[in-house]
C-alpha positions in Angstrom: -15.8 -5.8 -11.6 -18.3 -6.1 -14.5 -16.0 -3.9 -16.7 -13.2 -6.3 -16.0 -15.2 -9.4 -17.0 -16.4 -7.7 -20.2 -12.9 -6.5 -21.1 -11.5 -10.1 -20.5 -14.3 -11.7 -22.8 -13.6 -9.1 -25.4 -9.7 -9.9 -25.4 -10.5 -13.5 -25.5 -12.8 -13.1 -28.6 -10.4 -10.7 -30.4 -7.2 -12.7 -29.8 -8.2 -16.4 -29.5 -8.9 -17.6 -33.1 -11.0 -20.8 -32.2 -13.1 -18.6 -30.0 -13.4 -16.0 -32.7 -14.4 -18.7 -35.3 -17.0 -20.1 -33.0 -18.7 -16.6 -32.4 -18.7 -15.8 -36.0 -20.2 -19.2 -36.7 -22.9 -18.5 -34.0 -23.6 -15.0 -35.5 -23.4 -15.5 -39.3 -22.3 -19.1 -40.1 -25.6 -20.8 -39.9 -27.4 -18.4 -42.0 -24.5 -18.4 -44.5 -24.8 -22.3 -44.8 -28.7 -22.1 -45.3 -28.1 -19.6 -48.2 -25.6 -21.8 -50.0 -27.7 -24.8 -49.7 -30.6 -22.8 -51.1 -28.5 -21.6 -54.0 -27.3 -25.1 -54.5 -30.9 -26.2 -54.7 -31.8 -23.5 -57.3 -28.7 -24.2 -59.5 -29.9 -28.0 -59.6 -27.5 -30.9 -60.8 -25.2 -28.8 -63.0 -21.6 -29.6 -63.3 -19.0 -27.3 -62.4 -18.2 -25.3 -65.6 -21.4 -26.2 -67.5 -23.1 -23.4 -69.1 -26.9 -23.3 -69.5 -28.9 -20.3 -71.0 -32.5 -20.1 -70.0 -34.6 -18.2 -72.3 -38.0 -16.7 -71.7 -40.6 -16.4 -74.1 -41.3 -12.8 -75.5 -44.5 -11.2 -74.9 -46.1 -8.2 -76.1 -46.1 -6.5 -72.8 -42.3 -6.9 -72.7 -41.8 -4.1 -75.2 -44.6 -1.7 -74.9 -42.7 1.0 -77.1 -44.3 1.0 -80.6 -42.6 3.9 -82.0 -42.8 7.7 -81.6 -44.8 10.5 -82.9 -44.0 12.1 -86.2 -42.4 15.7 -85.9 -42.8 18.2 -88.8 -39.6 20.0 -89.7 -38.5 22.6 -91.9 -34.9 22.5 -93.3 -33.0 25.8 -92.8 -30.4 26.9 -95.6 
């Protein structure tokens, strides 16, 4: 009996688009809307197509490589 109800619910979810959209919204939609709002807040009030380059200041710690060590070599003829 329980299997019959689970089977009917599964068929309704799979083949009825409004029910499928509602179940998707319950599972994923709310979190997706929250992430989109958060990304919109981070992006700020930029217009679509506007390009903005944010530069950061260079620090000495960004490039710790100061060069290599000197290696002696002999030329072979």
